[in-house]
Backbone as CSV, one residue per row, in Angstrom:
resi,resn,N_x,N_y,N_z,CA_x,CA_y,CA_z,C_x,C_y,C_z
1,MET,10.933,-11.633,4.848,11.079,-12.646,5.870,11.602,-13.967,5.253
2,ARG,11.903,-13.987,3.987,12.415,-15.158,3.371,13.747,-15.638,3.981
3,ASP,14.476,-14.614,4.531,15.728,-14.918,5.085,15.605,-15.498,6.535
4,VAL,14.377,-15.486,7.098,14.175,-15.914,8.477,13.449,-17.277,8.526
5,TYR,12.429,-17.448,7.622,11.642,-18.698,7.658,12.048,-19.645,6.568
6,PRO,11.805,-20.907,6.750,12.224,-21.917,5.689,11.258,-21.756,4.480
7,ALA,11.699,-22.201,3.336,10.951,-22.040,2.087,9.560,-22.738,2.199
8,THR,9.388,-23.661,3.086,8.141,-24.406,3.237,7.116,-23.677,4.115
9,HIS,7.554,-22.604,4.809,6.653,-21.882,5.673,5.567,-21.175,4.913
10,TRP,4.328,-21.159,5.450,3.167,-20.603,4.715,3.409,-19.115,4.341
11,ALA,4.132,-18.388,5.206,4.348,-16.944,4.932,5.274,-16.737,3.688
12,VAL,6.170,-17.682,3.473,7.079,-17.617,2.374,6.447,-18.185,1.110
13,ARG,5.716,-19.280,1.245,5.018,-19.869,0.102,3.895,-19.020,-0.439
14,GLY,3.303,-18.116,0.433,2.243,-17.296,0.009,0.912,-17.969,0.099
15,HIS,0.824,-19.040,0.870,-0.465,-19.725,1.119,-0.773,-19.740,2.556
16,PRO,-1.504,-18.784,3.062,-1.743,-18.697,4.502,-2.681,-19.781,5.037
17,PRO,-2.658,-20.023,6.277,-3.545,-21.009,6.834,-5.055,-20.804,6.478
18,ALA,-5.799,-21.816,6.565,-7.194,-21.851,6.155,-8.089,-20.881,6.899
19,PHE,-9.292,-20.653,6.323,-10.321,-19.753,6.894,-10.580,-20.084,8.309
20,ASP,-10.583,-21.315,8.742,-10.977,-21.705,10.109,-9.792,-21.916,11.051
21,THR,-8.596,-21.461,10.684,-7.402,-21.714,11.435,-7.403,-20.770,12.685
22,PRO,-7.163,-21.264,13.884,-7.069,-20.375,15.051,-5.824,-19.502,14.997
23,ASP,-5.899,-18.293,15.654,-4.815,-17.332,15.688,-3.428,-17.962,16.019
24,GLU,-3.431,-18.834,17.010,-2.140,-19.457,17.427,-1.410,-20.085,16.316
25,GLU,-2.104,-20.599,15.310,-1.418,-21.290,14.228,-0.969,-20.341,13.100
26,VAL,-1.288,-19.055,13.193,-0.820,-18.126,12.210,0.353,-17.299,12.721
27,TYR,0.777,-17.563,13.993,1.830,-16.784,14.620,3.122,-16.916,13.870
28,LEU,3.758,-15.788,13.554,5.015,-15.799,12.850,6.083,-15.421,13.903
29,VAL,6.817,-16.434,14.314,7.823,-16.267,15.388,8.765,-15.100,15.070
30,GLY,8.905,-14.095,15.937,9.873,-13.068,15.703,9.495,-11.960,14.694
31,ARG,8.254,-12.022,14.198,7.895,-11.075,13.129,8.058,-9.672,13.606
32,ASN,7.434,-9.265,14.752,7.576,-7.927,15.288,9.035,-7.614,15.638
33,LEU,9.753,-8.505,16.111,11.178,-8.301,16.393,11.889,-7.850,15.196
34,VAL,11.767,-8.593,14.071,12.502,-8.280,12.830,11.957,-6.961,12.298
35,LEU,10.638,-6.805,12.171,10.118,-5.562,11.582,10.446,-4.332,12.414
36,LEU,10.463,-4.448,13.709,10.754,-3.303,14.579,12.251,-2.956,14.437
37,ALA,13.150,-3.977,14.265,14.574,-3.620,14.139,14.751,-2.867,12.817
38,LYS,14.118,-3.305,11.735,14.253,-2.547,10.512,13.647,-1.148,10.639
39,ALA,12.497,-1.025,11.281,11.860,0.264,11.432,12.715,1.232,12.321
40,ALA,13.320,0.665,13.285,14.270,1.436,14.182,15.387,1.969,13.434
41,VAL,16.015,1.232,12.579,17.156,1.697,11.779,16.693,2.882,10.863
42,PHE,15.535,2.700,10.232,14.963,3.735,9.387,14.716,5.033,10.242
43,CYS,14.131,4.847,11.414,13.893,6.045,12.294,15.182,6.699,12.753
44,CYS,16.193,5.965,12.994,17.461,6.454,13.440,18.064,7.332,12.335
45,GLN,18.047,6.797,11.127,18.609,7.531,9.968,17.891,8.847,9.736
46,ARG,16.619,8.895,10.088,15.811,10.159,9.807,15.526,10.911,11.134
47,ARG,16.114,10.535,12.240,15.936,11.215,13.481,14.450,11.215,13.940
48,ILE,13.771,10.094,13.725,12.381,9.925,14.182,12.387,9.266,15.473
49,PRO,11.736,9.851,16.452,11.842,9.266,17.868,10.836,8.227,18.255
50,ARG,9.827,7.950,17.403,8.770,7.026,17.864,8.287,6.114,16.708
51,ILE,8.002,4.863,17.029,7.462,3.871,16.139,6.058,3.548,16.798
52,ALA,5.019,3.559,15.981,3.689,3.166,16.419,3.238,1.949,15.731
53,LEU,2.691,1.009,16.477,2.150,-0.272,15.929,0.711,-0.389,16.299
54,GLY,-0.041,-1.267,15.693,-1.433,-1.403,15.911,-1.966,-2.686,16.500
55,PRO,-1.240,-3.404,17.371,-1.886,-4.544,17.991,-3.012,-4.172,18.854
56,LEU,-3.961,-5.072,18.960,-5.222,-4.760,19.751,-5.175,-5.629,20.989
57,ALA,-6.146,-5.289,21.884,-6.319,-5.976,23.117,-6.625,-7.493,22.773
58,GLY,-6.152,-8.373,23.521,-6.372,-9.785,23.285,-5.416,-10.421,22.358
59,ASN,-4.445,-9.734,21.806,-3.400,-10.286,20.927,-2.627,-11.270,21.795
60,PRO,-2.599,-12.579,21.409,-1.989,-13.593,22.245,-0.477,-13.806,22.081
61,PHE,0.141,-13.006,21.231,1.536,-13.265,20.874,2.546,-12.517,21.771
62,PRO,3.609,-13.160,22.132,4.635,-12.533,23.069,5.290,-11.265,22.500
63,ASP,5.320,-11.114,21.146,6.059,-9.941,20.596,5.000,-8.840,20.341
64,ALA,3.900,-8.862,21.027,2.921,-7.819,20.954,2.440,-7.288,22.349
65,THR,3.360,-7.431,23.281,3.027,-7.065,24.660,3.705,-5.725,25.051
66,PRO,3.144,-5.035,25.981,3.800,-3.721,26.386,5.220,-4.010,26.905
67,ALA,5.464,-5.132,27.594,6.832,-5.455,28.075,7.794,-5.593,26.869
68,PHE,7.380,-6.328,25.835,8.239,-6.518,24.685,8.513,-5.186,23.968
69,PHE,7.476,-4.356,23.803,7.724,-3.041,23.115,8.628,-2.134,23.932
70,GLY,8.539,-2.205,25.243,9.408,-1.381,26.120,10.840,-1.888,25.991
71,ALA,11.021,-3.212,26.059,12.383,-3.767,25.992,12.974,-3.583,24.571
72,MET,12.167,-3.680,23.565,12.668,-3.500,22.176,13.008,-2.004,21.951
73,GLY,12.272,-1.110,22.531,12.600,0.339,22.412,13.891,0.636,23.097
74,ARG,14.098,0.071,24.275,15.348,0.278,25.037,16.542,-0.288,24.253
75,ALA,16.334,-1.536,23.722,17.431,-2.196,23.012,17.794,-1.369,21.687
76,ALA,16.809,-0.937,20.998,16.975,-0.140,19.776,17.714,1.156,20.126
77,SER,17.287,1.825,21.208,17.857,3.098,21.637,19.404,2.891,21.946
78,LEU,19.686,1.790,22.619,21.076,1.521,22.983,21.883,1.155,21.798
79,GLY,21.375,0.295,20.976,22.123,-0.210,19.790,22.284,0.815,18.730
80,LEU,21.418,1.846,18.621,21.517,2.813,17.570,21.993,4.171,18.062
81,ASP,22.164,4.311,19.385,22.538,5.580,19.977,21.584,6.640,19.543
82,HIS,20.282,6.287,19.577,19.152,7.220,19.197,17.925,6.810,19.959
83,ALA,17.368,7.683,20.745,16.172,7.391,21.534,14.991,7.027,20.647
84,ILE,14.469,5.831,20.895,13.323,5.311,20.085,12.302,4.771,21.114
85,GLU,11.103,5.304,21.015,9.976,4.859,21.829,9.069,4.057,20.899
86,ILE,8.666,2.909,21.393,7.676,2.084,20.592,6.330,2.080,21.342
87,VAL,5.342,2.604,20.639,3.980,2.732,21.214,3.008,1.863,20.460
88,ALA,1.965,1.448,21.253,0.848,0.693,20.700,-0.458,1.394,21.178
89,PRO,-0.825,2.445,20.505,-1.942,3.244,21.064,-3.348,2.554,21.090
90,TYR,-3.458,1.477,20.389,-4.730,0.731,20.404,-4.686,-0.555,21.184
91,GLY,-3.520,-0.749,21.917,-3.312,-1.957,22.634,-4.341,-2.367,23.744
92,THR,-5.139,-1.426,24.149,-6.137,-1.702,25.238,-7.571,-1.753,24.555
93,LEU,-7.627,-1.562,23.222,-8.938,-1.544,22.545,-9.160,-2.885,21.777
94,HIS,-10.372,-3.287,21.684,-10.774,-4.438,20.821,-11.108,-3.880,19.490
95,LYS,-11.171,-4.783,18.495,-11.448,-4.405,17.128,-12.808,-3.602,17.025
96,ALA,-13.805,-4.063,17.757,-15.105,-3.252,17.708,-14.883,-1.835,18.163
97,ASP,-14.027,-1.580,19.147,-13.773,-0.253,19.592,-13.080,0.591,18.543
98,VAL,-12.128,-0.034,17.836,-11.395,0.682,16.774,-12.367,0.972,15.605
99,VAL,-13.249,0.029,15.284,-14.151,0.284,14.182,-15.077,1.366,14.583
100,ARG,-15.616,1.398,15.823,-16.467,2.490,16.287,-15.789,3.812,16.192
101,ARG,-14.562,3.837,16.620,-13.764,5.092,16.488,-13.570,5.531,15.121
102,GLY,-13.307,4.590,14.230,-13.181,4.926,12.808,-14.406,5.526,12.214
103,LEU,-15.590,4.924,12.579,-16.883,5.448,12.103,-17.047,6.892,12.618
104,GLU,-16.767,7.047,13.907,-16.939,8.409,14.508,-16.072,9.469,13.753
105,LEU,-14.895,9.012,13.259,-13.986,9.957,12.629,-14.218,10.042,11.121
106,GLY,-15.156,9.267,10.615,-15.428,9.294,9.162,-14.434,8.551,8.349
107,VAL,-13.722,7.561,8.897,-12.730,6.774,8.165,-13.509,5.887,7.139
108,PRO,-13.008,5.889,5.862,-13.669,5.012,4.877,-13.190,3.562,5.140
109,LEU,-13.865,2.856,5.994,-13.413,1.495,6.423,-13.418,0.536,5.299
110,ASP,-14.182,0.769,4.219,-14.132,-0.153,3.119,-12.843,-0.015,2.316
111,LEU,-11.949,0.895,2.691,-10.657,0.986,2.033,-9.560,0.240,2.853
112,THR,-9.966,-0.382,3.931,-8.990,-1.058,4.754,-8.776,-2.472,4.343
113,LEU,-7.626,-3.052,4.712,-7.268,-4.447,4.292,-6.902,-5.206,5.518
114,SER,-7.507,-6.347,5.717,-7.142,-7.237,6.766,-7.113,-8.668,6.132
115,CYS,-6.003,-8.922,5.461,-5.944,-10.181,4.701,-4.480,-10.654,4.756
116,MET,-4.287,-11.976,4.757,-2.906,-12.489,4.822,-2.442,-12.844,3.380
117,ASN,-3.319,-12.803,2.422,-2.909,-13.217,1.048,-3.764,-12.459,0.022
118,PRO,-3.679,-11.084,0.010,-4.572,-10.348,-0.894,-4.300,-10.632,-2.385
119,LYS,-5.306,-10.619,-3.167,-5.253,-10.873,-4.619,-5.685,-9.556,-5.358
120,GLU,-4.824,-8.945,-6.068,-5.086,-7.725,-6.791,-5.730,-6.641,-5.874
121,ASP,-5.089,-6.520,-4.714,-5.532,-5.544,-3.701,-6.909,-5.784,-3.104
122,LEU,-7.436,-6.994,-3.254,-8.653,-7.384,-2.690,-8.428,-8.511,-1.719
123,HIS,-9.345,-8.642,-0.706,-9.244,-9.735,0.258,-9.400,-11.080,-0.458
124,CYS,-8.574,-12.044,-0.006,-8.692,-13.395,-0.690,-9.975,-14.163,-0.236
125,GLY,-10.447,-13.868,0.980,-11.680,-14.554,1.410,-11.404,-15.949,1.908
126,GLN,-10.105,-16.411,1.984,-9.807,-17.722,2.289,-9.059,-17.880,3.678
127,CYS,-8.418,-16.789,4.072,-7.558,-16.883,5.269,-8.311,-16.568,6.595
128,SER,-7.632,-16.761,7.657,-8.235,-16.545,8.969,-8.536,-15.072,9.255
129,LYS,-7.757,-14.182,8.668,-8.101,-12.738,8.844,-9.290,-12.367,8.091
130,CYS,-9.542,-12.935,6.958,-10.783,-12.714,6.172,-11.975,-13.321,6.972
131,ARG,-11.761,-14.391,7.601,-12.812,-15.023,8.415,-13.235,-14.041,9.520
132,GLU,-12.175,-13.526,10.226,-12.438,-12.602,11.313,-13.162,-11.369,10.810
133,ARG,-12.756,-10.819,9.731,-13.366,-9.610,9.183,-14.825,-9.903,8.714
134,THR,-15.029,-11.048,8.116,-16.362,-11.432,7.672,-17.277,-11.585,8.872
135,MET,-16.783,-12.270,9.933,-17.631,-12.453,11.163,-17.923,-11.138,11.825
136,ARG,-16.918,-10.243,11.874,-17.088,-8.958,12.535,-17.982,-8.086,11.669
137,SER,-17.813,-8.090,10.413,-18.617,-7.154,9.506,-20.041,-7.607,9.547
138,SER,-20.356,-8.853,9.718,-21.737,-9.301,9.762,-22.484,-8.860,11.052
139,LYS,-21.646,-8.516,12.057,-22.255,-8.092,13.325,-22.164,-6.582,13.550
140,ARG,-21.443,-5.871,12.744,-21.137,-4.468,12.985,-21.830,-3.485,12.017
141,ALA,-21.864,-2.240,12.427,-22.513,-1.235,11.590,-21.784,-0.880,10.347
142,TRP,-20.525,-1.273,10.152,-19.719,-0.846,9.017,-19.873,-1.750,7.850
143,ARG,-20.781,-2.719,7.919,-20.954,-3.575,6.807,-21.470,-2.800,5.635
144,THR,-21.027,-3.182,4.407,-21.438,-2.427,3.197,-22.546,-3.312,2.489
145,ARG,-23.185,-2.619,1.585,-24.222,-3.326,0.807,-23.563,-4.511,0.060
146,ARG,-22.367,-4.364,-0.392,-21.646,-5.458,-1.067,-21.524,-6.684,-0.102
147,ASP,-21.333,-6.389,1.154,-21.248,-7.477,2.170,-22.531,-8.219,2.268
148,THR,-23.676,-7.596,2.197,-24.917,-8.256,2.349,-25.334,-9.063,1.107
149,ARG,-24.811,-8.751,-0.067,-25.025,-9.481,-1.300,-24.130,-10.694,-1.524
150,ALA,-23.132,-10.840,-0.662,-22.072,-11.762,-0.875,-22.580,-13.218,-0.963
151,ARG,-21.900,-13.970,-1.859,-22.201,-15.438,-2.018,-21.027,-16.261,-1.583
152,SER,-19.812,-15.667,-1.520,-18.650,-16.418,-1.105,-17.924,-15.570,-0.040
153,PRO,-17.046,-16.197,0.782,-16.374,-15.412,1.780,-15.628,-14.234,1.225
154,ALA,-15.046,-14.396,0.078,-14.269,-13.205,-0.505,-15.175,-12.049,-0.842
155,GLU,-16.426,-12.348,-1.169,-17.337,-11.202,-1.589,-17.773,-10.448,-0.362
156,HIS,-17.607,-10.994,0.877,-17.995,-10.205,2.097,-17.040,-9.100,2.339
157,LEU,-15.920,-9.108,1.673,-14.777,-8.204,2.081,-14.637,-7.063,1.128
158,PRO,-14.609,-5.873,1.661,-14.398,-4.717,0.801,-12.999,-4.595,0.249
159,SER,-12.817,-3.883,-0.791,-11.456,-3.745,-1.427,-10.678,-2.738,-0.601
160,CYS,-9.417,-2.563,-1.006,-8.522,-1.685,-0.232,-7.755,-0.694,-0.973
161,ARG,-8.055,-0.509,-2.261,-7.244,0.476,-3.018,-7.442,1.849,-2.434
162,GLY,-6.453,2.723,-2.643,-6.541,4.088,-2.118,-7.275,5.024,-3.062
163,ARG,-7.151,6.268,-2.879,-7.926,7.315,-3.580,-7.558,7.362,-5.070
164,ASN,-6.363,6.951,-5.440,-5.906,6.995,-6.836,-6.225,5.622,-7.402
165,GLU,-7.494,5.247,-7.406,-7.909,3.897,-7.797,-8.104,3.775,-9.313
166,SER,-8.141,2.571,-9.764,-8.460,2.309,-11.207,-9.905,2.507,-11.456
167,PRO,-10.285,2.686,-12.756,-11.755,2.782,-13.080,-12.570,1.663,-12.523
168,SER,-12.085,0.405,-12.603,-12.866,-0.724,-12.142,-13.024,-0.624,-10.652
169,ARG,-12.063,-0.126,-9.913,-12.170,0.022,-8.464,-13.192,1.105,-8.156
170,ARG,-13.330,2.170,-8.935,-14.308,3.235,-8.681,-15.687,2.616,-8.668
171,VAL,-15.931,1.750,-9.699,-17.275,1.123,-9.789,-17.549,0.311,-8.543
172,GLN,-16.605,-0.506,-8.081,-16.757,-1.309,-6.896,-17.032,-0.350,-5.634
173,TYR,-16.301,0.735,-5.598,-16.395,1.593,-4.452,-17.763,2.281,-4.411
174,ARG,-18.330,2.634,-5.544,-19.547,3.310,-5.504,-20.736,2.451,-5.020
175,ARG,-20.543,1.168,-5.123,-21.594,0.229,-4.612,-21.625,0.235,-3.099
176,SER,-20.588,0.687,-2.466,-20.476,0.667,-1.032,-21.353,1.679,-0.407
177,THR,-21.898,1.405,0.798,-22.692,2.427,1.537,-21.808,3.427,2.222
178,ILE,-20.494,3.141,2.301,-19.566,4.070,2.946,-18.892,4.817,1.878
179,GLU,-19.117,6.134,1.827,-18.506,6.980,0.788,-17.184,7.548,1.361
180,PRO,-16.207,7.880,0.470,-15.022,8.479,0.938,-15.310,9.847,1.554
181,SER,-14.674,10.127,2.634,-14.867,11.422,3.315,-13.524,12.239,3.227
182,PRO,-13.674,13.517,3.119,-12.434,14.344,3.077,-11.618,14.177,4.306
183,ALA,-10.291,14.303,4.217,-9.444,14.193,5.353,-9.883,15.184,6.446
184,ARG,-9.967,14.727,7.661,-10.366,15.581,8.764,-9.211,15.750,9.738
185,ARG,-9.161,16.882,10.323,-8.138,17.080,11.410,-8.898,16.851,12.681
186,VAL,-8.342,15.965,13.519,-9.044,15.610,14.757,-8.456,16.473,15.878
187,SER,-9.334,17.164,16.588,-8.873,17.999,17.729,-9.325,17.317,18.993
188,ARG,-8.534,17.421,19.979,-8.850,16.717,21.252,-9.034,17.765,22.327
């Protein structure tokens, strides 16, 4: 996005807005527009017909609406001469609903990342997304033992490395009350 935003923009500088910043102030004008255009070209080249995004209910931004996704899908389909559908399967769900569903499916939620400025694959503990995750984790069943021992905002937040983690990550992960579960096939 360095070619879209000025060098002084927080997203380019790598210094996201503070812990208590409201969502409206972290809005990246045109972010979904640019990212969907790139994803659409990738999909066209590989004959992939669908792009899925994860915005949730209550997202206040204009490029996260069903109308925008429909229009962007039509524009990409016309411009690339390849049918592309853009879907947002969680668009009617709130974060608590998604967390609940993840728990039901056995998703290792402590491997997820919701941070605007991660440090060494860990949450920074200083941005508004870390604030949101800290507030939600303190109220939800997916909080880990590490969350309850935390002394600083960053310590409230689980790490996000994948299954091929480093030895130091394994130690952190074993402290968690959520253990990795084998991949499951979900039948409906």
